[in-house]
TILO-651136 format. One record per residue (C-alpha): x, y, z; chain; residue number from 0. Coordinates in Angstrom, 1 decimal. Layout:
BEGIN
+--------+--------+--------+--------+-----+
:      X :      Y :      Z : chaine : num :
+--------+--------+--------+--------+-----+
:      X :      Y :      Z :      A : NUM :
...
+--------+--------+--------+--------+-----+
//
This chain:
BEGIN
+--------+--------+--------+--------+-----+
:      X :      Y :      Z : chaine : num :
+--------+--------+--------+--------+-----+
:  109.8 :   93.9 :   53.9 :      A :   0 :
:  112.7 :   91.8 :   55.0 :      A :   1 :
:  114.8 :   94.9 :   55.4 :      A :   2 :
:  112.2 :   96.4 :   57.7 :      A :   3 :
:  112.1 :   93.3 :   59.9 :      A :   4 :
:  115.9 :   93.4 :   60.2 :      A :   5 :
:  115.7 :   97.1 :   61.1 :      A :   6 :
:  113.2 :   96.4 :   63.8 :      A :   7 :
:  115.2 :   93.5 :   65.2 :      A :   8 :
:  118.3 :   95.8 :   65.2 :      A :   9 :
:  116.4 :   98.5 :   67.1 :      A :  10 :
:  115.1 :   96.0 :   69.6 :      A :  11 :
:  118.5 :   94.6 :   70.1 :      A :  12 :
:  120.0 :   98.1 :   70.6 :      A :  13 :
:  117.2 :   99.0 :   73.1 :      A :  14 :
:  117.7 :   95.8 :   75.1 :      A :  15 :
:  121.5 :   96.2 :   75.0 :      A :  16 :
:  121.1 :   99.9 :   76.2 :      A :  17 :
:  118.8 :   98.9 :   79.0 :      A :  18 :
:  121.1 :   96.1 :   80.1 :      A :  19 :
:  124.1 :   98.5 :   80.1 :      A :  20 :
:  122.1 :  101.1 :   82.1 :      A :  21 :
:  121.0 :   98.5 :   84.7 :      A :  22 :
:  124.5 :   97.0 :   84.7 :      A :  23 :
:  126.0 :  100.4 :   85.4 :      A :  24 :
:  123.5 :  101.1 :   88.2 :      A :  25 :
:  124.2 :   97.8 :   89.9 :      A :  26 :
:  127.9 :   98.3 :   89.6 :      A :  27 :
:  127.6 :  101.8 :   91.0 :      A :  28 :
:  125.4 :  100.4 :   93.9 :      A :  29 :
:  127.6 :   97.5 :   94.9 :      A :  30 :
:  131.0 :   99.0 :   94.3 :      A :  31 :
:  131.7 :  102.4 :   92.8 :      A :  32 :
:  129.4 :  104.5 :   95.1 :      A :  33 :
:  130.6 :  102.8 :   98.3 :      A :  34 :
:  134.2 :  103.3 :   97.4 :      A :  35 :
:  133.6 :  107.0 :   96.6 :      A :  36 :
:  131.9 :  107.4 :  100.0 :      A :  37 :
:  134.8 :  105.7 :  101.7 :      A :  38 :
:  137.3 :  108.0 :  100.1 :      A :  39 :
:  135.3 :  111.1 :  101.2 :      A :  40 :
:  134.8 :  109.9 :  104.7 :      A :  41 :
:  138.6 :  109.2 :  105.1 :      A :  42 :
:  139.3 :  112.7 :  103.7 :      A :  43 :
:  137.2 :  114.2 :  106.5 :      A :  44 :
:  139.2 :  112.4 :  109.2 :      A :  45 :
:  136.9 :  109.4 :  109.8 :      A :  46 :
:  138.3 :  105.9 :  110.1 :      A :  47 :
:  136.9 :  102.4 :  109.6 :      A :  48 :
:  137.3 :   99.1 :  107.8 :      A :  49 :
:  137.6 :   99.1 :  104.1 :      A :  50 :
:  134.4 :   98.4 :  102.2 :      A :  51 :
:  133.9 :   94.7 :  101.4 :      A :  52 :
:  131.8 :   93.8 :   98.4 :      A :  53 :
:  128.0 :   93.9 :   99.1 :      A :  54 :
:  128.1 :   92.7 :  102.7 :      A :  55 :
:  130.3 :   95.5 :  104.2 :      A :  56 :
:  130.8 :   94.8 :  107.9 :      A :  57 :
:  127.5 :   92.9 :  108.3 :      A :  58 :
:  129.0 :   89.4 :  108.5 :      A :  59 :
:  131.3 :   90.4 :  111.3 :      A :  60 :
:  128.6 :   92.3 :  113.1 :      A :  61 :
:  126.2 :   89.4 :  113.2 :      A :  62 :
:  129.0 :   86.9 :  114.0 :      A :  63 :
:  130.0 :   89.0 :  117.1 :      A :  64 :
:  126.4 :   89.4 :  118.2 :      A :  65 :
:  125.8 :   85.6 :  118.0 :      A :  66 :
:  129.0 :   84.9 :  119.9 :      A :  67 :
:  128.1 :   87.4 :  122.7 :      A :  68 :
:  124.4 :   86.3 :  122.9 :      A :  69 :
:  125.5 :   82.6 :  123.2 :      A :  70 :
:  126.7 :   83.4 :  126.7 :      A :  71 :
:  124.9 :   84.9 :  129.7 :      A :  72 :
:  125.1 :   88.7 :  130.0 :      A :  73 :
:  127.7 :   89.6 :  132.7 :      A :  74 :
:  126.3 :   91.6 :  135.7 :      A :  75 :
:  128.3 :   94.7 :  135.0 :      A :  76 :
:  127.6 :   98.3 :  134.3 :      A :  77 :
:  129.8 :   98.0 :  131.2 :      A :  78 :
:  127.2 :   96.6 :  128.9 :      A :  79 :
:  128.4 :   98.1 :  125.6 :      A :  80 :
:  130.7 :   95.2 :  124.7 :      A :  81 :
:  127.8 :   92.8 :  125.1 :      A :  82 :
:  125.0 :   94.9 :  123.5 :      A :  83 :
:  127.1 :   96.5 :  120.6 :      A :  84 :
:  130.2 :   94.3 :  120.4 :      A :  85 :
:  131.3 :   95.3 :  116.9 :      A :  86 :
:  130.8 :   99.1 :  117.5 :      A :  87 :
:  132.7 :   98.8 :  120.8 :      A :  88 :
:  135.6 :   97.1 :  119.0 :      A :  89 :
:  135.5 :   99.6 :  116.2 :      A :  90 :
:  135.8 :  102.6 :  118.5 :      A :  91 :
:  138.6 :  101.0 :  120.4 :      A :  92 :
:  140.5 :  100.4 :  117.2 :      A :  93 :
:  139.8 :  103.6 :  115.3 :      A :  94 :
:  138.8 :  106.2 :  117.9 :      A :  95 :
:  135.7 :  108.3 :  118.6 :      A :  96 :
:  134.8 :  109.3 :  115.0 :      A :  97 :
:  134.4 :  106.1 :  113.0 :      A :  98 :
:  132.3 :  104.6 :  110.2 :      A :  99 :
:  131.0 :  101.0 :  109.7 :      A : 100 :
:  129.5 :   99.4 :  106.6 :      A : 101 :
:  125.8 :   98.3 :  106.8 :      A : 102 :
:  125.9 :   96.4 :  103.5 :      A : 103 :
:  126.7 :   99.0 :  100.8 :      A : 104 :
:  125.9 :  102.0 :  103.1 :      A : 105 :
:  128.4 :  103.5 :  105.6 :      A : 106 :
:  127.1 :  104.5 :  109.0 :      A : 107 :
:  129.0 :  107.2 :  110.8 :      A : 108 :
:  129.4 :  107.1 :  114.6 :      A : 109 :
:  130.5 :  110.4 :  116.3 :      A : 110 :
:  131.2 :  110.6 :  120.0 :      A : 111 :
:  132.8 :  114.1 :  120.1 :      A : 112 :
:  130.4 :  116.4 :  121.9 :      A : 113 :
:  131.1 :  119.4 :  119.6 :      A : 114 :
:  130.4 :  117.3 :  116.5 :      A : 115 :
:  127.2 :  116.0 :  118.0 :      A : 116 :
:  126.1 :  119.6 :  118.8 :      A : 117 :
:  126.8 :  120.6 :  115.3 :      A : 118 :
:  124.6 :  117.9 :  113.9 :      A : 119 :
:  121.7 :  118.9 :  116.2 :      A : 120 :
:  122.1 :  122.6 :  115.4 :      A : 121 :
:  122.1 :  121.9 :  111.6 :      A : 122 :
:  119.2 :  119.5 :  111.3 :      A : 123 :
:  118.5 :  120.7 :  107.7 :      A : 124 :
:  122.0 :  119.8 :  106.7 :      A : 125 :
:  121.8 :  116.4 :  108.4 :      A : 126 :
:  118.4 :  114.9 :  107.6 :      A : 127 :
:  117.3 :  111.6 :  108.9 :      A : 128 :
:  118.8 :  108.7 :  106.9 :      A : 129 :
:  116.5 :  106.6 :  104.7 :      A : 130 :
:  115.3 :  103.7 :  106.8 :      A : 131 :
:  115.4 :  100.2 :  105.6 :      A : 132 :
:  111.7 :   99.5 :  104.5 :      A : 133 :
:  111.5 :   96.7 :  107.0 :      A : 134 :
:  112.4 :   99.1 :  109.8 :      A : 135 :
:  109.5 :  101.3 :  108.8 :      A : 136 :
:  107.1 :   98.5 :  109.8 :      A : 137 :
:  108.3 :   98.8 :  113.4 :      A : 138 :
:  109.0 :  102.6 :  113.5 :      A : 139 :
:  106.3 :  104.3 :  111.5 :      A : 140 :
:  104.9 :  107.8 :  112.1 :      A : 141 :
:  106.8 :  110.7 :  113.5 :      A : 142 :
:  110.1 :  108.9 :  114.1 :      A : 143 :
:  110.6 :  108.3 :  110.4 :      A : 144 :
:  109.3 :  111.6 :  109.1 :      A : 145 :
:  111.4 :  114.7 :  108.2 :      A : 146 :
:  110.9 :  118.3 :  107.1 :      A : 147 :
:  107.4 :  119.9 :  106.9 :      A : 148 :
:  105.5 :  116.7 :  107.5 :      A : 149 :
:  107.5 :  116.0 :  110.6 :      A : 150 :
:  106.8 :  119.6 :  111.8 :      A : 151 :
:  103.1 :  119.2 :  111.2 :      A : 152 :
:  102.8 :  115.9 :  113.0 :      A : 153 :
:  104.9 :  117.1 :  115.9 :      A : 154 :
:  102.7 :  120.1 :  116.3 :      A : 155 :
:   99.5 :  118.0 :  116.4 :      A : 156 :
:  100.9 :  115.3 :  118.7 :      A : 157 :
:  102.6 :  117.7 :  121.1 :      A : 158 :
:   99.5 :  118.6 :  123.2 :      A : 159 :
:   99.3 :  114.9 :  124.2 :      A : 160 :
:  102.6 :  115.3 :  126.1 :      A : 161 :
:  101.9 :  118.6 :  127.9 :      A : 162 :
:  102.4 :  118.3 :  131.7 :      A : 163 :
:   98.7 :  118.7 :  132.5 :      A : 164 :
:   97.7 :  115.8 :  130.2 :      A : 165 :
:  100.4 :  113.5 :  131.6 :      A : 166 :
:   99.1 :  114.3 :  135.1 :      A : 167 :
:   95.7 :  112.9 :  134.1 :      A : 168 :
:   97.4 :  109.6 :  132.9 :      A : 169 :
:   99.1 :  108.9 :  136.3 :      A : 170 :
:   96.1 :  107.1 :  137.7 :      A : 171 :
:   96.1 :  104.7 :  134.7 :      A : 172 :
:   99.8 :  103.9 :  135.2 :      A : 173 :
:   99.2 :  103.5 :  139.0 :      A : 174 :
:   96.3 :  101.0 :  138.3 :      A : 175 :
:   98.6 :   98.9 :  136.0 :      A : 176 :
:  101.2 :   98.8 :  138.7 :      A : 177 :
:   98.8 :   97.9 :  141.4 :      A : 178 :
:   97.4 :   95.0 :  139.4 :      A : 179 :
:  100.8 :   93.5 :  138.8 :      A : 180 :
:  101.8 :   93.9 :  142.5 :      A : 181 :
:   98.6 :   92.2 :  143.6 :      A : 182 :
:   99.5 :   89.2 :  141.5 :      A : 183 :
:  102.9 :   89.0 :  143.1 :      A : 184 :
:  101.4 :   89.4 :  146.6 :      A : 185 :
:   99.0 :   86.5 :  146.0 :      A : 186 :
:  102.0 :   84.3 :  145.0 :      A : 187 :
:  103.9 :   85.2 :  148.1 :      A : 188 :
:  100.8 :   84.7 :  150.4 :      A : 189 :
:  100.2 :   81.2 :  149.1 :      A : 190 :
:  103.8 :   80.0 :  149.2 :      A : 191 :
:  105.4 :   82.2 :  151.9 :      A : 192 :
:  108.1 :   83.2 :  149.4 :      A : 193 :
:  108.4 :   82.9 :  145.7 :      A : 194 :
:  111.0 :   83.2 :  143.0 :      A : 195 :
:  109.7 :   84.4 :  139.7 :      A : 196 :
:  110.9 :   85.7 :  136.3 :      A : 197 :
:  109.9 :   89.3 :  136.5 :      A : 198 :
:  110.3 :   90.0 :  132.7 :      A : 199 :
:  106.9 :   88.7 :  131.5 :      A : 200 :
:  105.1 :   90.6 :  134.3 :      A : 201 :
:  107.0 :   93.8 :  133.6 :      A : 202 :
:  106.4 :   93.4 :  129.8 :      A : 203 :
:  102.6 :   93.0 :  130.5 :      A : 204 :
:  102.7 :   96.0 :  132.9 :      A : 205 :
:  104.2 :   98.2 :  130.2 :      A : 206 :
:  101.7 :   97.0 :  127.6 :      A : 207 :
:   98.8 :   97.6 :  130.0 :      A : 208 :
:  100.0 :  101.1 :  130.8 :      A : 209 :
:  100.4 :  101.9 :  127.1 :      A : 210 :
:   96.9 :  100.5 :  126.3 :      A : 211 :
:   95.3 :  102.6 :  129.1 :      A : 212 :
:   97.3 :  105.7 :  128.2 :      A : 213 :
:   96.7 :  105.5 :  124.4 :      A : 214 :
:   93.2 :  104.0 :  124.2 :      A : 215 :
:   91.8 :  104.0 :  127.7 :      A : 216 :
:   91.6 :  100.2 :  127.7 :      A : 217 :
:   93.5 :   97.5 :  129.5 :      A : 218 :
:   96.2 :   95.3 :  127.9 :      A : 219 :
:   93.8 :   92.3 :  128.1 :      A : 220 :
:   91.4 :   94.1 :  125.7 :      A : 221 :
:   94.2 :   95.1 :  123.3 :      A : 222 :
:   96.3 :   92.0 :  123.7 :      A : 223 :
:   96.0 :   90.9 :  120.0 :      A : 224 :
:   97.7 :   94.1 :  118.8 :      A : 225 :
:  100.7 :   93.5 :  121.1 :      A : 226 :
:  101.0 :   89.9 :  120.1 :      A : 227 :
:  101.0 :   90.9 :  116.4 :      A : 228 :
:  103.6 :   93.6 :  117.0 :      A : 229 :
:  105.8 :   91.1 :  118.8 :      A : 230 :
:  105.6 :   88.6 :  115.9 :      A : 231 :
:  106.2 :   91.4 :  113.4 :      A : 232 :
:  109.3 :   92.5 :  115.4 :      A : 233 :
:  110.7 :   89.0 :  115.3 :      A : 234 :
:  110.2 :   88.7 :  111.6 :      A : 235 :
:  111.8 :   92.1 :  110.9 :      A : 236 :
:  114.8 :   91.2 :  113.1 :      A : 237 :
:  115.2 :   87.9 :  111.1 :      A : 238 :
:  115.1 :   89.9 :  107.8 :      A : 239 :
:  117.7 :   92.4 :  109.1 :      A : 240 :
:  120.1 :   89.5 :  109.7 :      A : 241 :
:  120.4 :   89.1 :  106.0 :      A : 242 :
:  121.8 :   91.6 :  103.4 :      A : 243 :
:  119.1 :   93.9 :  102.2 :      A : 244 :
:  118.5 :   93.7 :   98.5 :      A : 245 :
:  116.2 :   96.5 :   97.1 :      A : 246 :
:  112.8 :   95.1 :   96.1 :      A : 247 :
:  113.2 :   91.9 :   98.1 :      A : 248 :
:  110.3 :   92.8 :  100.3 :      A : 249 :
:  108.0 :   92.6 :   97.3 :      A : 250 :
:  108.7 :   89.0 :   96.6 :      A : 251 :
:  106.0 :   86.6 :   97.8 :      A : 252 :
:  108.2 :   84.7 :  100.2 :      A : 253 :
:  106.6 :   83.1 :  103.3 :      A : 254 :
:  108.1 :   85.7 :  105.7 :      A : 255 :
:  107.1 :   88.7 :  103.4 :      A : 256 :
:  103.5 :   87.5 :  103.1 :      A : 257 :
:  103.2 :   87.0 :  106.9 :      A : 258 :
:  104.7 :   90.5 :  107.5 :      A : 259 :
:  102.2 :   92.1 :  105.1 :      A : 260 :
:   99.3 :   90.2 :  106.7 :      A : 261 :
:  100.4 :   91.2 :  110.2 :      A : 262 :
:  100.8 :   94.8 :  109.2 :      A : 263 :
:   97.3 :   94.8 :  107.6 :      A : 264 :
:   95.7 :   93.2 :  110.7 :      A : 265 :
:   97.4 :   95.8 :  113.1 :      A : 266 :
:   96.3 :   98.7 :  110.9 :      A : 267 :
:   92.8 :   97.4 :  110.6 :      A : 268 :
:   92.4 :   97.0 :  114.3 :      A : 269 :
:   93.8 :  100.5 :  115.0 :      A : 270 :
:   91.7 :  102.0 :  112.3 :      A : 271 :
:   88.5 :  100.6 :  113.7 :      A : 272 :
:   89.3 :  102.0 :  117.2 :      A : 273 :
:   90.3 :  105.4 :  115.7 :      A : 274 :
:   87.2 :  105.7 :  113.6 :      A : 275 :
:   85.0 :  104.8 :  116.6 :      A : 276 :
:   86.7 :  107.6 :  118.7 :      A : 277 :
:   86.5 :  110.1 :  115.8 :      A : 278 :
:   82.7 :  109.5 :  115.5 :      A : 279 :
:   82.2 :  109.7 :  119.2 :      A : 280 :
:   84.0 :  113.1 :  119.4 :      A : 281 :
:   82.0 :  114.3 :  116.4 :      A : 282 :
:   78.8 :  113.2 :  118.3 :      A : 283 :
:   79.7 :  115.5 :  121.2 :      A : 284 :
:   81.5 :  113.1 :  123.5 :      A : 285 :
:   84.8 :  114.3 :  125.1 :      A : 286 :
:   88.2 :  112.8 :  124.1 :      A : 287 :
:   88.4 :  110.5 :  127.2 :      A : 288 :
:   91.7 :  112.1 :  128.3 :      A : 289 :
:   93.8 :  109.4 :  126.7 :      A : 290 :
:   96.4 :  109.9 :  123.9 :      A : 291 :
:   94.1 :  108.9 :  121.1 :      A : 292 :
:   91.4 :  111.4 :  122.3 :      A : 293 :
:   93.9 :  114.2 :  122.7 :      A : 294 :
:   95.4 :  113.4 :  119.2 :      A : 295 :
:   92.0 :  113.4 :  117.5 :      A : 296 :
:   90.9 :  116.7 :  119.2 :      A : 297 :
:   94.3 :  118.3 :  118.3 :      A : 298 :
:   94.0 :  117.2 :  114.7 :      A : 299 :
:   90.4 :  118.5 :  114.5 :      A : 300 :
:   91.7 :  122.0 :  115.7 :      A : 301 :
:   94.5 :  121.9 :  113.1 :      A : 302 :
:   92.0 :  121.1 :  110.3 :      A : 303 :
:   89.6 :  123.9 :  111.5 :      A : 304 :
:   92.4 :  126.5 :  111.8 :      A : 305 :
:   94.6 :  125.6 :  108.7 :      A : 306 :
:   92.3 :  123.4 :  106.6 :      A : 307 :
:   94.6 :  120.4 :  106.7 :      A : 308 :
:   95.7 :  118.0 :  109.4 :      A : 309 :
:   96.6 :  114.3 :  109.6 :      A : 310 :
:   94.7 :  111.7 :  107.6 :      A : 311 :
:   93.2 :  108.6 :  109.4 :      A : 312 :
:   96.2 :  106.7 :  108.0 :      A : 313 :
:   98.6 :  109.1 :  109.6 :      A : 314 :
:   96.8 :  108.7 :  112.9 :      A : 315 :
:   97.0 :  104.9 :  112.5 :      A : 316 :
:  100.8 :  105.2 :  112.0 :      A : 317 :
:  101.2 :  107.4 :  115.1 :      A : 318 :
:   99.1 :  105.0 :  117.3 :      A : 319 :
:  101.2 :  102.1 :  116.0 :      A : 320 :
:  104.3 :  104.0 :  117.0 :      A : 321 :
:  102.9 :  104.6 :  120.5 :      A : 322 :
:  102.5 :  100.9 :  120.9 :      A : 323 :
:  105.7 :   99.6 :  119.4 :      A : 324 :
:  108.2 :  102.2 :  120.4 :      A : 325 :
:  107.4 :  102.2 :  124.1 :      A : 326 :
:  106.9 :   98.7 :  125.3 :      A : 327 :
:  110.3 :   97.0 :  125.0 :      A : 328 :
:  112.3 :  100.1 :  125.9 :      A : 329 :
:  110.4 :  100.8 :  129.1 :      A : 330 :
:  110.3 :   97.1 :  130.0 :      A : 331 :
:  114.0 :   96.7 :  129.5 :      A : 332 :
:  114.7 :   99.9 :  131.6 :      A : 333 :
:  112.5 :   98.7 :  134.5 :      A : 334 :
:  114.1 :   95.2 :  134.6 :      A : 335 :
:  117.6 :   96.7 :  134.4 :      A : 336 :
:  116.6 :   99.1 :  137.3 :      A : 337 :
:  115.5 :   96.1 :  139.4 :      A : 338 :
:  118.8 :   94.3 :  138.6 :      A : 339 :
:  120.8 :   97.4 :  139.7 :      A : 340 :
:  118.8 :   97.7 :  142.9 :      A : 341 :
:  119.4 :   94.1 :  143.7 :      A : 342 :
:  123.1 :   94.6 :  143.1 :      A : 343 :
:  123.2 :   97.7 :  145.3 :      A : 344 :
:  121.0 :   97.0 :  148.3 :      A : 345 :
:  122.1 :  100.3 :  150.0 :      A : 346 :
:  120.5 :  102.3 :  147.2 :      A : 347 :
:  117.5 :  100.0 :  147.3 :      A : 348 :
:  117.0 :  100.9 :  150.9 :      A : 349 :
:  117.5 :  104.6 :  150.3 :      A : 350 :
:  115.0 :  104.5 :  147.4 :      A : 351 :
:  112.4 :  102.7 :  149.5 :      A : 352 :
:  112.8 :  105.0 :  152.4 :      A : 353 :
:  112.4 :  108.1 :  150.1 :      A : 354 :
:  109.2 :  106.8 :  148.6 :      A : 355 :
:  107.6 :  106.1 :  152.0 :      A : 356 :
:  108.9 :  109.4 :  153.3 :      A : 357 :
:  107.2 :  111.3 :  150.6 :      A : 358 :
:  104.0 :  109.3 :  150.2 :      A : 359 :
:  103.7 :  107.1 :  153.2 :      A : 360 :
:  100.7 :  104.8 :  152.5 :      A : 361 :
:   99.1 :  107.3 :  150.2 :      A : 362 :
:   98.6 :  106.9 :  146.4 :      A : 363 :
:  101.4 :  108.5 :  144.4 :      A : 364 :
:  100.6 :  111.9 :  142.9 :      A : 365 :
:  102.3 :  114.1 :  140.4 :      A : 366 :
:  103.5 :  116.7 :  142.8 :      A : 367 :
:  105.0 :  114.1 :  145.1 :      A : 368 :
:  106.8 :  112.5 :  142.2 :      A : 369 :
:  108.5 :  115.8 :  141.5 :      A : 370 :
:  109.9 :  115.9 :  145.0 :      A : 371 :
:  111.7 :  112.6 :  144.7 :      A : 372 :
:  115.5 :  113.0 :  144.4 :      A : 373 :
:  116.8 :  109.4 :  144.5 :      A : 374 :
:  113.9 :  107.6 :  142.8 :      A : 375 :
:  113.1 :  108.9 :  139.3 :      A : 376 :
:  109.4 :  109.7 :  138.7 :      A : 377 :
:  109.5 :  106.9 :  136.0 :      A : 378 :
:  110.2 :  104.1 :  138.5 :      A : 379 :
:  108.3 :  105.5 :  141.6 :      A : 380 :
:  105.2 :  103.4 :  141.2 :      A : 381 :
:  107.2 :  100.2 :  141.1 :      A : 382 :
:  108.7 :  100.8 :  144.5 :      A : 383 :
:  105.4 :  101.8 :  146.0 :      A : 384 :
+--------+--------+--------+--------+-----+
//
């Protein structure tokens, strides 16, 4: 009996020791051996960059340079790369066009040579999308994070929403959003004679309003809670990205992780409710309303009828979340930067204004007129009107 107990203890000890050795090897491989192998292979292919530093890679220097740049006002210059991507700018100056940097234990390759870029795009099966940090997936779900057959299926179903005839029908929604913002500005000027204002919050609300109308056929005021939750989620994800990512960390019940999960659930629940309502309306014989959600649901129904399988409700939720999160800040930033450039170059501002009035006069902008503009892009036309 005593011999059996000893044998069991020995076996347990061996199993525990074996498990510890395996996990120890995996951790060693993750934090040191694999990064050093990748560094060797990258250098053999003619790429240059800093040597790998244990666990953190280049992240400490990246964040330090960002903090340093953001502590000062952004210079009014077209050369924005040193301010927006200071570490990458310094890396390219130091090592040349084809470089790599260390995002923790993973190298990120930067290529600027047009022929190399063309090769990557032409061989998409050889260069799949990299695995996103799980925190990023909260902000960039849906099509942008998919690959292979699932990406192709989603792309096919979503594509009709961006056909030219569908976009034409959304122009009136964009126009209405712009008119409402301009009316607010006109009221401020009429009361005070002149007014100085921070345009950013107005343009941010304009973008959100346009997205709400285009996606769900509702105004920003009706869907404000989703945008507020997305904004808070983005802030929390950025905070998480400023630290070194440790696999499995997101599952720990920290205050930030619990809040992120709660926000994600609230956003999905709100979107799911709207999507189910629209699905039931279309099943009941109503049309799709002409917005992105209606077009997406109708396209998905056709895919199911023709091939027996389309996107699930959860897939549609992810795509609608992407419509909301991917568009708002990028378009707002571009609009504000456009206004800054026009203020810096009044000659071009006058040319742009003259062109808009020459094409439209006092009439409401239409799709055909937008295509005739040469100086003003169709994207910014309504702002100048």
